[in-house]
C-alpha positions as CSV (number, residue, x, y, z in Angstrom):
1,M,32.0,24.0,-50.5
2,H,29.6,27.0,-50.4
3,I,29.6,29.0,-47.2
4,S,26.6,31.1,-46.4
5,V,26.9,34.9,-46.0
6,H,25.6,34.5,-42.4
7,K,28.4,32.1,-41.6
8,K,31.0,34.3,-43.3
9,I,29.9,37.2,-41.2
10,R,30.2,35.1,-38.0
11,I,33.7,34.0,-39.0
12,G,34.7,37.5,-39.7
13,F,33.3,38.7,-36.4
14,F,35.1,35.9,-34.6
15,I,38.4,36.8,-36.2
16,A,37.9,40.5,-35.5
17,F,37.0,39.8,-31.9
18,T,40.0,37.6,-31.5
19,V,42.3,40.3,-32.9
20,I,40.8,43.0,-30.7
21,V,41.1,40.8,-27.6
22,G,44.8,40.0,-28.5
23,A,45.5,43.6,-29.1
24,S,43.9,44.6,-25.8
25,I,45.9,42.0,-23.8
26,L,49.2,43.2,-25.5
27,S,48.3,46.8,-24.9
28,Y,47.5,46.0,-21.3
29,L,50.9,44.3,-20.8
30,I,52.8,47.2,-22.4
31,A,50.8,49.7,-20.4
32,K,51.4,47.7,-17.2
33,N,55.2,47.4,-18.0
34,L,55.3,51.2,-18.6
35,M,53.7,51.9,-15.3
36,L,56.0,49.5,-13.5
37,N,59.0,51.2,-15.1
38,A,57.6,54.6,-14.2
39,E,57.1,53.4,-10.6
40,R,60.6,51.9,-10.6
41,L,62.1,55.2,-11.9
42,N,60.3,57.2,-9.3
43,H,61.4,54.7,-6.6
44,A,65.0,54.9,-7.7
45,V,64.9,58.7,-7.8
46,E,63.3,58.8,-4.4
47,V,65.9,56.4,-2.9
48,S,68.8,58.2,-4.5
49,K,67.4,61.5,-3.3
50,R,67.0,60.3,0.3
51,L,70.5,58.8,0.3
52,E,72.0,62.0,-1.0
53,Q,70.2,64.0,1.6
54,I,71.5,61.7,4.3
55,T,75.1,62.0,3.1
56,K,74.8,65.7,2.5
57,Q,73.5,66.2,6.1
58,L,76.4,64.1,7.5
59,K,79.0,66.1,5.5
60,D,77.4,69.4,6.6
61,A,77.5,68.2,10.2
62,E,81.1,67.1,9.8
63,A,82.0,70.5,8.3
64,A,80.2,72.3,11.1
65,I,82.2,70.4,13.7
66,R,85.5,71.2,12.0
67,G,84.6,74.9,11.7
68,Y,83.6,75.0,15.3
69,N,86.9,73.3,16.3
70,L,88.9,75.9,14.3
71,T,87.0,79.1,15.2
72,K,85.2,78.2,18.4
73,E,82.2,80.1,17.1
74,Q,78.8,78.9,18.2
75,K,77.2,79.7,14.8
76,F,78.7,76.5,13.4
77,L,76.7,74.5,15.9
78,Q,73.4,75.9,14.5
79,P,71.4,73.8,14.0
80,S,72.5,71.6,16.8
81,M,73.8,68.0,16.4
82,N,70.6,66.7,18.0
83,E,68.4,68.6,15.4
84,R,70.7,67.3,12.6
85,S,70.3,63.8,13.9
86,V,66.5,64.1,13.9
87,K,66.5,65.1,10.3
88,I,68.8,62.3,9.3
89,E,66.6,59.8,11.3
90,R,63.5,61.1,9.5
91,D,65.1,60.7,6.1
92,Y,66.2,57.2,7.0
93,R,62.8,56.1,8.2
94,A,61.2,57.5,4.9
95,L,63.8,55.5,3.0
96,R,62.9,52.4,5.0
97,R,59.3,52.8,4.2
98,I,59.8,53.0,0.4
99,T,62.3,50.1,0.2
100,D,60.9,46.6,-0.1
101,D,63.8,44.8,-1.7
102,P,65.4,42.3,0.8
103,A,68.9,43.1,-0.4
104,Q,68.2,46.8,0.1
105,Q,66.7,46.1,3.5
106,R,70.0,44.5,4.6
107,N,71.9,47.4,3.2
108,L,69.7,49.8,5.2
109,D,70.5,47.8,8.3
110,T,74.2,48.2,7.7
111,L,73.7,51.9,6.8
112,K,71.9,52.4,10.1
113,R,74.9,51.0,12.0
114,L,77.3,53.2,10.1
115,L,75.1,56.3,10.8
116,D,75.1,55.5,14.5
117,V,78.9,55.2,14.5
118,K,79.2,58.5,12.5
119,Y,76.8,60.2,14.8
120,S,78.9,59.1,17.8
121,Q,82.0,60.5,16.2
122,L,80.3,63.8,15.4
123,V,79.1,64.1,19.0
124,G,82.5,63.2,20.3
125,G,84.1,65.8,18.0
126,Q,81.8,68.5,19.3
127,Q,82.6,67.7,22.9
128,A,86.3,67.5,22.2
129,G,86.2,70.9,20.5
130,A,84.5,72.4,23.5
131,K,87.3,71.1,25.8
132,G,90.0,72.4,23.5
133,S,91.3,69.0,22.5
134,R,91.8,67.7,18.9
135,I,89.7,64.9,17.2
136,S,91.0,62.2,15.0
137,V,90.3,63.3,11.3
138,G,91.2,60.0,10.0
139,E,88.5,58.1,11.9
140,G,85.9,60.5,10.5
141,E,87.0,60.1,6.9
142,V,87.1,56.3,7.2
143,S,83.6,56.3,8.6
144,M,82.4,58.7,6.0
145,D,84.0,56.6,3.2
146,K,82.1,53.5,4.5
147,I,78.9,55.4,4.4
148,D,79.6,56.8,0.9
149,K,80.4,53.3,-0.3
150,K,77.2,51.8,1.1
151,V,75.2,54.6,-0.4
152,S,76.8,54.1,-3.8
153,E,76.1,50.3,-3.5
154,M,72.5,51.0,-2.8
155,I,72.2,53.5,-5.7
156,K,73.8,50.9,-8.0
157,I,71.3,48.3,-7.0
158,E,68.5,50.6,-7.8
159,Q,70.0,51.5,-11.1
160,T,70.5,47.8,-12.0
161,Q,66.8,47.1,-11.3
162,L,65.8,50.2,-13.3
163,D,68.0,49.0,-16.3
164,E,66.3,45.5,-16.2
165,K,62.8,47.1,-16.3
166,S,64.0,49.5,-19.1
167,R,65.2,46.5,-21.2
168,L,61.9,44.8,-20.8
169,F,60.0,47.9,-21.7
170,Q,62.2,48.3,-24.8
171,F,61.3,44.7,-25.8
172,F,57.6,45.4,-25.5
173,S,58.0,48.7,-27.3
174,S,59.9,47.1,-30.2
175,L,57.2,44.4,-30.3
176,W,54.4,46.9,-30.3
177,I,55.2,48.6,-33.6
178,P,54.9,45.4,-35.8
179,V,52.0,44.2,-33.8
180,V,50.1,47.4,-34.4
181,F,51.0,47.2,-38.1
182,I,49.8,43.6,-38.3
183,I,46.6,44.4,-36.4
184,S,45.9,47.4,-38.6
185,L,46.5,45.3,-41.7
186,I,44.2,42.6,-40.4
187,A,41.5,45.2,-39.6
188,I,41.9,46.7,-43.1
189,L,41.5,43.2,-44.7
190,I,38.5,42.4,-42.5
191,G,37.0,45.8,-43.5
192,V,37.6,45.2,-47.2
193,Y,36.2,41.7,-46.9
194,A,33.1,42.9,-45.0
195,Y,32.6,45.6,-47.6
196,V,32.9,43.2,-50.5
197,T,30.7,40.6,-48.8
198,L,28.0,43.1,-47.8
199,T,28.1,44.7,-51.3
200,K,27.5,41.2,-52.8
201,E,24.7,40.6,-50.3
202,F,23.2,44.0,-51.1
203,R,23.2,43.3,-54.8
204,L,21.8,39.8,-54.2
205,Q,19.1,41.4,-52.0
206,L,18.3,43.9,-54.8
207,H,18.1,40.9,-57.2
208,I,15.8,39.0,-54.9
209,E,13.6,42.0,-54.4
210,H,13.4,42.5,-58.2
211,R,12.5,38.8,-58.6
212,M,10.0,39.0,-55.8
213,K,8.3,42.0,-57.5
214,V,8.2,40.0,-60.7
215,Y,6.8,36.9,-58.9
216,Q,4.3,39.2,-57.1
217,R,3.2,40.7,-60.4
218,E,2.9,37.2,-61.9
219,L,1.0,36.0,-58.8
220,Q,-1.4,38.9,-59.1
221,E,-1.9,38.1,-62.8
222,N,-2.6,34.4,-61.8
223,I,-5.0,35.5,-59.1
224,A,-6.8,37.6,-61.6
225,L,-6.9,34.7,-64.0
226,L,-8.1,32.4,-61.2
227,N,-10.8,34.8,-60.3
228,K,-11.9,34.9,-63.9
229,T,-11.8,31.1,-64.0
230,N,-13.9,31.0,-60.9
231,Q,-16.4,33.4,-62.4
232,E,-16.6,31.2,-65.5
233,L,-17.1,28.2,-63.2
234,E,-19.9,30.0,-61.4
235,Q,-21.5,30.8,-64.8
236,F,-21.1,27.1,-65.7
237,A,-22.8,26.2,-62.4
238,Y,-25.7,28.5,-63.2
239,V,-26.0,26.9,-66.6
240,A,-25.9,23.5,-65.0
241,S,-28.6,24.5,-62.5
242,H,-30.9,26.3,-64.9
243,D,-30.3,25.8,-68.6
244,L,-29.3,22.1,-68.5
245,Q,-32.2,21.2,-66.2
246,E,-34.7,22.8,-68.6
247,P,-34.3,20.0,-71.2
248,L,-34.5,17.4,-68.4
249,R,-37.8,18.8,-67.3
250,K,-39.1,18.7,-70.8
251,I,-37.9,15.1,-71.2
252,S,-39.5,14.2,-67.9
253,T,-42.7,16.0,-68.8
254,F,-43.0,14.4,-72.2
255,S,-42.2,10.9,-70.8
256,D,-44.9,11.3,-68.2
257,R,-47.5,12.3,-70.9
258,L,-46.4,9.5,-73.0
259,Q,-46.9,7.0,-70.2
260,M,-50.3,8.5,-69.2
261,K,-51.8,8.5,-72.7
262,Y,-50.2,5.6,-74.5
263,R,-49.0,3.3,-71.7
264,N,-51.6,0.7,-72.5
265,E,-51.1,0.9,-76.3
266,L,-47.2,0.5,-76.1
267,P,-45.6,-2.8,-76.0
268,D,-44.1,-4.0,-72.7
269,E,-40.6,-3.5,-74.0
270,A,-41.3,0.1,-74.9
271,G,-42.7,0.8,-71.4
272,Q,-39.6,-0.6,-69.9
273,L,-37.5,1.7,-72.0
274,I,-39.6,4.7,-71.0
275,D,-39.1,3.7,-67.3
276,R,-35.3,3.4,-67.8
277,M,-35.4,6.8,-69.5
278,V,-37.2,8.4,-66.6
279,A,-34.8,6.9,-64.1
280,A,-31.8,8.2,-66.1
281,V,-33.3,11.7,-66.2
282,S,-33.8,11.6,-62.5
283,R,-30.2,10.5,-61.9
284,M,-29.0,13.3,-64.3
285,R,-31.0,15.9,-62.3
286,V,-29.5,14.6,-59.0
287,L,-26.0,14.7,-60.5
288,I,-26.4,18.2,-61.8
289,N,-27.7,19.4,-58.4
290,D,-24.8,17.7,-56.6
291,L,-22.3,19.3,-59.0
292,L,-23.8,22.6,-58.2
293,I,-23.5,22.0,-54.5
294,F,-19.9,20.9,-54.9
295,S,-18.9,24.0,-56.8
296,R,-20.4,26.2,-54.1
297,A,-19.1,24.1,-51.2
298,G,-16.1,25.5,-49.3
299,R,-16.5,29.2,-50.2
300,M,-15.3,31.1,-47.1
301,M,-16.1,34.8,-47.0
302,P,-14.9,36.7,-43.9
303,E,-18.4,38.2,-43.4
304,N,-19.9,34.6,-43.3
305,V,-17.5,33.4,-40.5
306,T,-19.4,33.4,-37.2
307,P,-19.3,31.4,-33.9
308,V,-21.4,28.3,-34.5
309,D,-23.1,26.4,-31.7
310,M,-22.2,22.9,-32.9
311,N,-24.7,21.2,-30.4
312,A,-27.7,23.1,-31.8
313,L,-26.5,22.5,-35.4
314,L,-26.1,18.8,-34.8
315,Q,-29.6,18.7,-33.3
316,D,-31.0,20.3,-36.5
317,V,-29.1,17.8,-38.7
318,I,-30.5,14.8,-36.7
319,S,-34.0,16.3,-36.9
320,D,-33.7,16.6,-40.7
321,L,-32.5,12.9,-40.9
322,D,-35.1,11.7,-38.4
323,V,-37.1,9.7,-41.0
324,S,-34.0,8.0,-42.5
325,L,-32.8,7.1,-39.0
326,Q,-36.1,5.5,-38.1
327,E,-36.0,3.4,-41.2
328,K,-32.6,2.1,-40.1
329,K,-33.6,1.9,-36.5
330,G,-30.7,4.2,-35.8
331,T,-29.6,6.2,-32.8
332,V,-27.1,9.1,-32.6
333,L,-25.1,9.6,-29.4
334,F,-22.9,12.7,-29.1
335,D,-20.7,14.5,-26.6
336,Q,-21.2,18.2,-25.7
337,L,-19.5,20.0,-28.6
338,P,-17.9,23.5,-28.3
339,V,-18.6,26.7,-30.2
340,I,-16.5,26.7,-33.3
341,E,-16.0,29.6,-35.7
342,G,-17.0,28.9,-39.3
343,N,-19.8,29.0,-41.8
344,D,-23.0,27.7,-40.3
345,T,-24.4,26.5,-43.7
346,A,-21.2,24.7,-44.6
347,F,-21.0,23.0,-41.2
348,H,-24.7,21.9,-41.5
349,Q,-23.9,20.3,-44.9
350,L,-20.7,18.7,-43.5
351,F,-22.5,16.8,-40.7
352,Q,-25.5,16.1,-42.8
353,N,-23.4,14.4,-45.5
354,L,-21.4,12.4,-42.9
355,L,-24.5,11.2,-41.0
356,S,-26.3,10.4,-44.3
357,N,-23.3,8.4,-45.3
358,S,-23.5,6.3,-42.1
359,I,-27.3,5.9,-42.7
360,K,-26.8,4.8,-46.3
361,F,-24.2,2.2,-45.5
362,A,-25.9,0.9,-42.3
363,S,-25.6,-2.9,-41.8
364,P,-28.9,-4.7,-42.6
365,S,-28.3,-7.2,-39.8
366,K,-28.2,-4.9,-36.8
367,P,-29.6,-1.5,-35.7
368,L,-27.5,1.5,-36.7
369,E,-25.6,3.2,-33.9
370,I,-23.7,6.5,-34.6
371,R,-21.3,7.7,-31.8
372,I,-19.9,11.3,-32.0
373,R,-17.0,12.2,-29.6
374,R,-15.0,15.3,-29.3
375,E,-11.6,16.2,-27.9
376,L,-10.0,19.6,-27.4
377,L,-6.2,19.8,-28.1
378,S,-3.4,22.0,-29.4
379,G,-2.1,22.1,-32.9
380,R,1.0,20.2,-31.8
381,E,-1.1,17.4,-30.3
382,T,-3.1,16.9,-33.5
383,G,-0.1,15.5,-35.3
384,V,-1.2,16.8,-38.6
385,M,-1.0,20.6,-38.3
386,K,1.9,22.7,-39.5
387,E,4.4,24.1,-37.0
388,D,3.0,27.7,-37.2
389,K,-0.3,26.4,-35.8
390,W,1.0,24.3,-33.0
391,E,-0.1,26.9,-30.4
392,D,-3.6,27.2,-31.7
393,S,-6.7,25.4,-30.2
394,F,-8.4,22.7,-32.2
395,C,-11.4,20.4,-31.7
396,R,-11.1,16.8,-32.9
397,I,-14.6,15.3,-33.7
398,T,-14.9,11.6,-34.3
399,I,-18.0,10.1,-36.0
400,E,-18.1,6.4,-35.6
401,D,-20.8,4.0,-36.9
402,N,-21.3,0.2,-36.9
403,G,-22.2,0.0,-40.6
404,I,-20.8,-2.2,-43.3
405,G,-17.5,-0.3,-43.2
406,F,-14.9,-0.3,-46.0
407,D,-11.4,-1.5,-46.8
408,Q,-8.7,0.9,-45.4
409,A,-6.9,0.8,-48.7
410,Y,-9.7,3.0,-50.1
411,A,-9.5,5.6,-47.3
412,E,-8.0,8.3,-49.5
413,R,-10.1,7.4,-52.6
414,I,-13.5,8.0,-51.0
415,F,-12.8,11.7,-50.7
416,L,-12.3,12.1,-54.5
417,I,-15.2,13.3,-56.6
418,F,-17.3,10.6,-58.4
419,Q,-15.4,7.9,-56.5
420,R,-17.7,5.0,-55.4
421,L,-16.9,1.8,-53.7
422,H,-20.3,0.2,-54.5
423,G,-22.4,0.0,-57.6
424,V,-25.4,2.4,-58.3
425,S,-27.7,-0.6,-58.1
426,E,-26.6,-1.4,-54.6
427,Y,-26.5,2.1,-53.1
428,K,-27.9,5.4,-54.4
429,G,-25.7,8.4,-54.8
430,T,-23.3,10.3,-57.1
431,G,-20.0,9.9,-55.2
432,I,-19.8,13.6,-54.4
433,G,-20.9,13.8,-50.8
434,L,-17.6,13.0,-49.1
435,A,-15.7,15.2,-51.6
436,I,-17.9,18.0,-50.5
437,C,-17.1,17.2,-46.9
438,K,-13.3,17.4,-47.6
439,K,-13.7,20.7,-49.4
440,I,-15.6,22.2,-46.5
441,V,-13.0,21.0,-43.9
442,D,-10.1,22.3,-46.1
443,A,-11.8,25.7,-46.4
444,H,-12.0,25.9,-42.6
445,H,-8.2,25.1,-42.4
446,G,-9.0,21.7,-40.9
447,H,-8.2,18.1,-41.6
448,I,-10.4,15.1,-42.3
449,A,-9.5,11.4,-42.4
450,A,-11.4,8.1,-42.7
451,Y,-10.8,4.7,-41.1
452,G,-12.7,1.5,-41.7
453,Q,-13.0,-2.2,-41.5
454,P,-15.3,-4.3,-43.6
455,G,-18.3,-5.5,-41.6
456,K,-17.3,-3.5,-38.5
457,G,-18.1,0.1,-39.4
458,A,-16.4,3.3,-40.4
459,T,-14.9,6.2,-38.5
460,F,-14.5,9.8,-39.7
461,V,-12.1,12.1,-37.8
462,I,-12.5,15.8,-38.3
463,I,-10.1,18.4,-36.9
464,L,-11.3,22.0,-36.9
465,P,-9.7,25.1,-35.4
466,I,-11.7,26.8,-32.7
467,K,-10.9,30.2,-34.1
468,Q,-10.5,31.0,-37.8
469,L,-7.5,33.1,-38.8
470,R,-8.6,36.5,-40.1
471,E,-6.4,38.4,-42.4
472,E,-5.6,42.0,-41.5
């Protein structure tokens, strides 16, 4: 299964992002464990330091009492026992503040009691020395041993907790090395993969650009060929409008002279043949003119695009067709139409052909009625425009008549050139009028469709953009 480059890049990004997040979490855990161990180490050092200070001060006080009892010199009592007691109490309270372990809290309570007992012994020894009596050395040693034992127990607890934290830190440290290696390896693989993928994409882009240049060159050549073909078609149209009509005029002129001079001398059959020849020449002239009109229809030059007042234009078309409408006893009713950008001449030809078509195929049994409605809507609402034009404004113009109509099966066929649904003997025309209408609408980036029912009339729906897209 082929995976697009865009999807590969997304997968690579997802893997890299996951690896980075995992590495960040692991780094956070290791850093946090390191900080906890550092805090535990500082805590253990601080507790040990405070305990050692307490025991040192007690031993110094005990030594001072013994020196005083032996020498009776007052210098051994400096600082006094009260001052020594204040320092010990201050160290004890500081130790209490930094200790949050429940077991250590209980040990501190026990140590407090032992300190109180020791302090009483020291005070008692000082008083006994002042009176010249002896103090019990054994009681002081027993009390001091209990304090040393309790202090050692507390230091041991601190050391045990520190060892547990150190083992956990060592575990994370030992895990960190292979993890860093794996993450680095994955990062290298992702980098190599990204380099290979982007290199392929770059080469593919270069290939596409090369092919695009080739296609662009071929397109320019085709455009030049198309322009040349269009010029040849224009020359053909000129020949059709001028050179081909010259023989027709001569045929028409000679046939008219023949009829005027020798009509009475010719047999009836010869006169009929001349009449048929004149009618054929007339149809040929009409056909050539219609072909010329068709070849020129739909030409859109930017300088010919202007805002067109569709109401005034429609009034002009109705005025041009006034005689034909009177013959069919026809009426044209229309809504107020907007101003639409386009070619004024092309729009005039569009509506003239459509209204002429309604007049030509009017029902002989009832007066002709043509109804023109309009509706403003967006490209999305039209249902026929491409997605890039959904936000543009359009006008839907509906031309509905009550003529003879047509079978809906021929709705697409009637817009093809030379396509007729009726014989020449029934209705005049070359079958080019509606093809011209479609060509004009297409040139204005619009849409045209036909709907009909035999005996009930025909409806033509034209969708035109309000503004024509101008190329920069």
